[in-house]
C-alpha positions in Angstrom: 0.2 0.0 0.1 1.3 3.3 -0.9 0.4 7.1 -0.1 0.6 9.9 -3.1 3.1 11.5 -0.9 5.6 9.0 -1.2 5.4 9.0 -4.9 6.2 12.5 -5.3 10.0 13.1 -6.6 10.7 9.4 -7.1 11.9 8.8 -10.7 10.8 5.3 -11.0 7.3 5.9 -10.1 6.1 6.4 -13.7 4.1 9.2 -15.8 7.2 10.9 -16.3 7.6 12.8 -19.8 10.0 11.6 -22.5 12.5 13.8 -23.6 10.6 16.5 -25.9 11.2 16.4 -29.8 8.8 18.6 -31.7 7.6 22.1 -30.5 4.3 21.5 -31.9 3.8 18.5 -29.7 5.0 20.3 -26.4 2.6 23.4 -27.6 -0.3 21.2 -27.6 0.3 19.0 -24.9 1.3 16.0 -27.0 3.6 14.1 -24.3 4.8 10.6 -24.2 5.1 9.6 -20.8 7.0 6.6 -18.9 4.9 3.5 -17.4 2.1 4.3 -20.2 0.9 3.1 -23.5 0.7 5.6 -26.1 -0.7 4.9 -30.0 0.2 6.6 -33.4 -2.8 5.1 -35.6 -3.1 5.7 -39.5 -4.1 4.2 -42.9 -1.2 2.0 -44.5 1.6 4.5 -46.1 0.6 7.8 -43.6 4.1 8.0 -42.3 3.4 5.8 -39.1 6.8 4.6 -38.9 8.6 7.7 -39.9 7.0 9.3 -36.8 8.0 6.5 -34.6 11.4 6.4 -35.9 11.9 10.3 -35.7 10.5 9.7 -32.2 13.0 7.1 -31.4 16.0 9.0 -32.6 15.7 12.4 -31.1 14.7 11.1 -27.8 18.0 9.9 -27.6 16.9 7.4 -24.9 17.4 3.7 -24.7 14.8 2.0 -27.1 13.7 -1.1 -28.0 12.2 -1.0 -31.7 10.1 -4.1 -32.6 10.0 -3.9 -36.1 7.6 -6.7 -37.3 6.4 -4.9 -40.2 9.7 -3.7 -41.8 12.8 -5.7 -42.3 16.4 -4.6 -41.2 17.5 -3.3 -44.7 14.6 -1.0 -45.2 14.9 0.3 -41.6 18.7 1.2 -42.0 17.9 3.0 -45.2 15.1 5.0 -43.5 17.5 6.0 -40.7 20.4 6.8 -42.5 18.0 9.5 -44.7 16.7 10.7 -41.6 20.2 11.2 -40.0 21.9 12.4 -43.1 19.2 14.2 -45.3 19.9 11.8 -48.4 17.1 10.5 -50.1 16.0 6.9 -49.7 17.3 5.6 -53.0 20.6 7.4 -52.5 21.0 6.0 -48.9 20.3 2.4 -50.2 23.3 2.9 -52.7 25.3 4.2 -50.1 24.6 1.4 -47.4 25.4 -1.3 -50.3 28.7 0.7 -52.0 30.2 2.1 -48.7 29.0 0.3 -45.7 31.7 1.8 -43.5 30.4 5.5 -44.3 26.7 4.1 -43.5 28.0 2.8 -40.3 29.6 5.7 -39.0 26.3 7.8 -39.5 24.3 4.8 -38.0 26.0 5.0 -34.9 24.3 8.2 -34.1 21.3 5.7 -33.2 23.2 3.3 -31.2 20.5 3.7 -28.3 18.3 2.2 -30.4 18.1 -1.9 -30.2 16.2 -3.7 -32.8 14.2 -6.8 -33.0 12.9 -7.9 -36.6 10.8 -10.9 -35.5 7.8 -10.8 -37.9 5.2 -12.3 -35.6 6.7 -11.8 -32.1 4.6 -13.2 -29.2 4.6 -11.5 -25.7 7.0 -13.6 -24.6 9.4 -12.6 -27.2 8.9 -9.1 -26.3 9.8 -10.0 -22.8 12.9 -11.8 -23.8 13.9 -8.9 -25.7 13.4 -6.6 -22.7 15.4 -8.8 -20.5 18.3 -8.8 -22.9 18.6 -5.0 -22.9 18.2 -5.1 -19.1 21.2 -7.6 -19.0 23.1 -5.2 -21.3 22.6 -1.7 -20.0 21.5 -2.8 -16.3 18.4 -1.1 -16.8 15.0 -1.5 -18.7 14.5 0.6 -22.1 13.0 4.0 -21.6 11.1 3.5 -24.8 9.5 0.5 -26.5 8.2 0.6 -29.8 5.7 -2.1 -31.3 5.5 -1.6 -34.9 2.7 -2.8 -35.4 -0.1 -4.1 -33.2 -1.4 -6.6 -35.7 1.9 -8.6 -36.1 2.0 -9.4 -32.3 1.1 -12.9 -31.9 -1.4 -14.0 -29.6 -2.6 -17.6 -29.1 -6.2 -18.4 -29.7 -9.5 -16.0 -30.1 -10.4 -14.1 -32.9 -8.1 -11.4 -34.3 -9.7 -8.2 -32.9 -9.9 -10.2 -29.3 -6.1 -10.8 -29.7 -5.4 -7.3 -30.1 -7.2 -6.3 -27.3 -5.5 -8.7 -25.2 -2.1 -7.7 -26.4 -2.8 -4.3 -25.5 -3.5 -5.1 -21.9 -0.2 -7.0 -21.6 1.5 -4.3 -23.5 0.1 -2.1 -20.6 1.3 -4.4 -17.9 4.5 -4.4 -19.3 4.7 -0.3 -19.4 4.1 -0.2 -16.0 6.6 -3.2 -15.0 9.3 -1.7 -16.8 8.6 1.8 -16.4 9.0 2.4 -20.1 7.0 4.6 -22.7 5.4 1.7 -24.7 4.5 3.3 -27.9 2.1 1.0 -30.2 1.8 1.4 -34.0 -1.5 0.7 -35.6 -4.2 0.7 -38.8 -7.2 2.8 -38.9 -10.1 1.6 -40.9 -9.8 2.6 -44.7 -13.3 3.3 -45.1 -13.0 6.5 -42.6 -12.3 9.6 -44.0 -8.7 10.8 -43.1 -9.0 14.6 -44.1 -7.2 15.8 -42.3 -6.8 12.8 -39.8 -9.0 9.8 -39.1 -11.2 10.1 -35.9 -10.7 8.0 -33.0 -13.7 5.8 -34.0 -11.7 4.8 -36.9 -9.2 2.9 -34.8 -9.3 -0.9 -35.8 -9.8 -3.6 -33.4 -11.7 -1.2 -30.6 -8.7 -1.1 -28.5 -9.1 2.9 -27.8 -9.7 2.2 -23.7 -6.0 1.7 -22.7 -3.8 4.1 -24.1 -3.3 7.2 -22.4 -2.5 9.1 -25.8 -3.9 8.5 -29.3 -2.5 10.1 -32.5 -4.1 9.7 -35.7 -2.2 10.8 -38.9 -2.6 11.8 -42.1 -0.2 12.7 -44.9 -0.9 16.0 -47.2 1.3 16.5 -50.1 4.6 17.9 -47.8 2.8 17.9 -44.4 1.8 15.4 -41.9 -1.2 16.1 -39.9 -1.2 14.3 -36.4 -4.5 14.6 -34.1 -4.9 13.9 -30.7 -7.9 12.1 -30.6 -7.4 11.0 -27.0 -5.0 12.5 -24.6 -5.2 11.7 -20.8 -3.0 14.6 -19.9 -4.3 17.6 -22.4 -6.6 18.6 -25.0 -8.1 15.9 -27.4 -10.7 16.0 -30.4 -12.1 12.6 -31.3 -13.4 13.5 -34.8 -9.5 13.9 -35.8 -10.3 17.8 -37.2 -8.0 19.4 -34.7 -4.4 18.4 -36.0 -1.1 19.5 -35.2 1.2 20.2 -38.6 4.7 18.8 -39.3 6.7 19.5 -42.5 6.9 15.9 -43.9 9.0 14.5 -47.1 8.9 10.8 -46.9 11.4 10.3 -50.0 14.0 11.9 -47.3 12.5 11.0 -44.2 12.6 14.6 -43.3 9.7 15.5 -40.4 10.3 18.8 -38.7 8.4 21.6 -37.3 6.7 24.2 -39.6 9.1 26.7 -38.9 12.4 24.5 -38.9 14.6 25.0 -41.6 16.5 22.3 -43.1 
């Protein structure tokens, strides 16, 4: 049994904000917190993985990135582009022809540890967390699950499995004091102009995340809508987004006022 007075000032109690990344997020109270589950949801190709990768790179905190949806070569190419400003096609060429140059750049993301299991179970995720704990002497501060539909659950129908997985990921966030970020799909039948509403999130998994962001791609912009936000403003309709500059060819994502 605990009192809240004993919780104040303790760094391991949960709820602490992760390092800020985008000014637009801070100004609109979009904050990723430790010991909480957050979600980025959108239609295929909207930029979910780009946003998650930018957060992992810029937060500079020990991160476990579970990339079930994308292979190692593609993620290395994307990350190299994000770090160097090269196009993805140029990055792929450099990785192939000058791997030492690529390794030097990718060393800037050495705080990110990767798993490319295409269908990880919850036991596999626990094993990855344990491996990082043995390596670093502490749990990862950020765990990214890319994406929810690829997490293997035994028995039951698909949506029930996703709901069970979300419950387990919530337990994982509390147990490790990590910020758990889950990427997920929205229903393509819903309008995404500028962003899908909260009701478009597939599988009825809206209840557990403290923060749900839906995203939409519009020319050279990414719209990011807080459709659920336990700690700040939210609009379930998705019609009140913040905007970031976005160029997927170069993996470029930045505040509107940030000059490249």
